[in-house]
C-alpha positions in Angstrom: -4.7 23.4 12.5 -2.1 26.4 13.0 0.1 26.7 15.9 0.4 30.7 17.4 3.4 30.9 19.4 3.0 34.6 21.2 6.4 36.3 22.4 5.9 40.0 24.6 9.0 42.0 25.0 11.7 43.4 27.5 11.2 42.3 31.0 7.4 41.5 30.2 5.9 38.5 30.4 2.6 36.4 29.0 0.6 37.4 31.8 0.7 40.9 30.3 -1.3 39.7 26.6 -4.3 40.3 29.1 -6.8 38.7 27.4 -6.0 39.0 24.2 -4.5 35.2 24.5 -8.5 34.1 24.5 -9.8 36.4 22.0 -7.1 35.4 19.3 -7.9 31.7 20.3 -11.1 32.5 20.1 -11.3 34.3 16.4 -9.8 31.3 15.1 -11.3 29.0 16.4 -9.8 25.8 14.8 -5.7 27.4 15.8 -4.0 26.6 18.5 -3.2 29.9 20.4 0.2 30.1 23.4 1.6 32.5 25.4 5.5 31.9 26.3 8.0 33.5 28.5 11.3 34.7 27.3 14.2 33.4 29.8 14.4 36.0 33.1 10.7 36.6 32.4 7.6 35.1 33.6 7.4 31.6 34.6 11.4 31.6 33.7 12.1 34.4 35.7 14.6 32.7 38.1 16.2 31.7 35.3 19.3 33.7 33.9 18.2 36.2 30.8 20.7 35.6 27.3 22.4 38.6 26.6 22.0 37.3 23.0 19.1 37.6 20.8 20.1 34.3 19.0 20.1 32.5 22.2 16.4 33.6 23.4 15.8 32.1 20.0 17.3 28.9 21.3 15.1 28.9 24.7 12.2 28.7 22.7 12.7 26.0 21.1 13.7 24.2 23.3 11.1 25.3 25.8 8.3 24.3 22.7 10.1 21.3 22.2 10.3 20.3 26.5 6.1 21.0 25.9 5.8 18.0 23.2 5.0 20.9 20.6 6.3 20.1 16.7 7.3 22.7 14.2 5.8 24.6 11.7 4.7 27.6 14.4 3.1 30.9 13.7 4.2 33.4 15.8 2.7 36.8 17.1 5.6 38.7 18.5 6.1 42.2 20.0 9.0 44.5 20.3 12.1 42.2 21.9 9.8 39.4 21.1 9.4 39.8 17.9 13.7 40.1 17.4 13.3 37.0 18.2 10.7 36.2 15.8 13.0 37.6 13.2 16.1 35.7 14.4 14.1 32.2 14.2 12.1 32.9 11.0 16.3 33.4 9.6 18.2 31.1 11.2 15.2 28.2 11.4 12.8 29.4 8.3 11.3 25.5 8.1 10.1 26.0 11.3 8.7 29.4 11.4 5.1 29.6 8.7 4.6 32.8 9.5 5.0 36.0 11.6 2.8 39.0 12.9 5.8 42.2 14.2 4.5 44.1 16.2 6.0 47.6 17.4 9.5 46.3 16.7 12.9 47.8 15.8 15.9 46.6 14.0 19.6 47.4 13.0 20.9 48.6 10.8 17.2 49.4 9.1 17.1 52.7 12.0 18.3 54.8 14.4 19.2 54.0 17.7 16.8 57.0 18.4 14.3 55.6 16.6 14.8 52.3 18.2 14.1 53.9 21.5 13.3 57.6 21.7 16.0 59.7 24.0 12.8 61.2 26.4 12.5 57.8 27.3 16.4 56.7 28.3 16.5 58.2 31.8 12.5 56.4 32.3 13.8 53.4 31.7 17.7 53.0 33.0 15.3 54.2 36.7 13.0 51.0 36.1 15.6 48.8 35.5 18.5 50.3 38.7 16.3 51.5 40.8 13.6 49.3 42.4 10.4 50.7 44.4 6.9 50.0 44.9 5.4 47.4 42.0 2.6 49.8 42.0 5.2 52.7 41.2 6.9 50.6 38.7 3.8 49.6 36.4 2.0 53.0 37.0 5.5 54.2 35.0 5.5 51.5 32.4 1.9 52.1 31.6 2.9 56.1 31.1 5.4 54.9 28.7 3.8 52.0 26.7 0.5 53.2 26.4 -1.6 56.3 25.2 -4.7 56.2 26.9 -2.9 55.0 30.6 -6.0 56.7 32.4 -8.2 54.1 30.8 -5.9 51.8 30.8 -5.7 51.8 34.6 -7.5 49.0 36.1 -4.2 47.1 35.0 -2.6 48.3 37.0 -3.5 46.6 39.9 -3.0 43.4 37.9 0.4 44.2 36.7 1.4 45.2 40.6 0.7 41.8 41.7 2.6 39.8 38.2 5.9 41.9 39.2 5.1 40.8 42.9 4.9 37.2 42.3 7.5 36.9 39.1 9.9 40.3 39.9 12.6 40.4 36.7 15.7 41.1 38.4 18.3 44.3 37.0 20.7 41.8 35.7 18.1 39.9 33.4 16.5 43.3 32.7 20.2 45.0 31.4 21.1 41.8 30.0 17.1 42.1 27.5 18.3 45.3 27.2 21.9 44.1 25.8 20.3 41.1 23.3 18.3 43.9 21.4 20.6 46.7 21.1 23.4 44.5 19.8 21.0 42.4 18.0 21.7 42.7 13.8 19.0 42.0 11.7 20.2 40.1 8.2 20.2 42.2 5.2 17.7 40.4 2.9 14.3 39.2 4.7 13.7 35.9 6.1 12.1 33.3 4.1 8.6 33.0 5.8 6.2 35.2 5.5 5.7 38.7 8.0 3.3 40.9 8.6 4.2 44.3 10.2 1.8 46.1 12.5 3.0 49.4 14.4 1.7 52.3 16.3 1.6 56.0 14.5 1.9 58.0 17.6 4.2 54.7 19.8 5.9 57.0 22.1 8.4 54.5 22.9 10.1 52.9 20.0 9.6 54.9 16.9 6.6 53.7 13.6 9.8 55.1 11.7 11.3 51.2 12.6 8.3 49.8 11.1 8.6 52.1 8.3 11.9 51.7 7.0 11.4 47.7 7.7 8.7 47.3 4.8 10.4 49.3 2.8 14.0 47.5 2.8 11.9 43.9 3.0 9.3 44.9 1.3 6.8 43.9 3.8 3.0 44.6 4.5 2.9 47.2 7.1 -0.6 48.4 9.1 -0.2 51.1 10.9 -2.6 51.9 14.0 -4.0 55.4 14.3 -3.9 56.5 17.9 -2.1 53.7 20.2 0.4 53.4 22.0 3.7 51.0 22.5 1.4 48.7 24.1 -0.4 47.9 21.9 -2.5 44.3 23.1 -3.1 47.0 25.9 -4.4 49.7 23.6 -6.5 48.5 21.1 -6.5 44.0 21.7 -9.9 44.0 19.1 -7.9 45.5 15.9 -5.2 43.3 16.3 -6.9 40.1 16.4 -8.7 41.3 13.5 -5.5 42.0 11.6 -4.1 38.5 12.6 -6.7 36.7 11.4 -7.3 38.4 8.3 -3.7 37.7 7.8 -4.3 34.1 9.3 -7.2 33.5 6.9 -5.7 35.4 3.3 -5.6 33.1 0.1 -2.3 31.1 0.4 1.4 33.2 -1.5 1.8 31.3 -4.7 5.4 29.1 -4.6 8.1 30.9 -6.9 7.4 30.6 -10.7 4.2 29.5 -10.2 1.5 31.5 -12.2 -0.8 34.0 -10.5 -4.9 33.7 -11.7 -6.3 37.4 -12.7 -9.3 37.9 -10.8 
């Protein structure tokens, strides 16, 4: 049985996966699927967020150990969560069986203006430093992260309730921003196999970031034609299908093993 661990991005939590967790579990009935929160978000919103991606990895490992869940893990992670997945795969490769990284960006492979598109700078700072009514803030998040904002508007009431119940402090949001900004990925790809998923028209993080990473690390990349940054929101069925196809692919040959021709 494979154990899937789902990691969300900056200031977001397990509730923001929506129905994808249940959909993925249904698509992979022999596997276990669990979404976990980074410190400072969701269930752990009262805890200080680590100011480094390495600290977030340690927190995730401790969380899973406390739940009695032993590695290896398969990771589905987006944005900041995907940075955590990369560092986890680098630091403890025996714990990670594989990873699917969604709309991520990494130094040194992409410039800052691709990692966060400049037209989002002021809106993101307002979200972090100028708290307003939860409904107003979530409308802004939806506008920044979805290319189908009008169609996805029904999620706003739920998102606002989540923000009301488990607010992320401005300090924790800043610490997460700092961790993401200063994380530097290894020059060489981590040992565990990785798949990249990216939204071609991501308005928040340029898909050029995933393309650069795919080229640098020789990774498979699948581009979505219309979704925004929150790809699991805009097209969850597509994400589930990609993960299912990845999970059920033929195993890679061991180094030095012969490859059989079809």
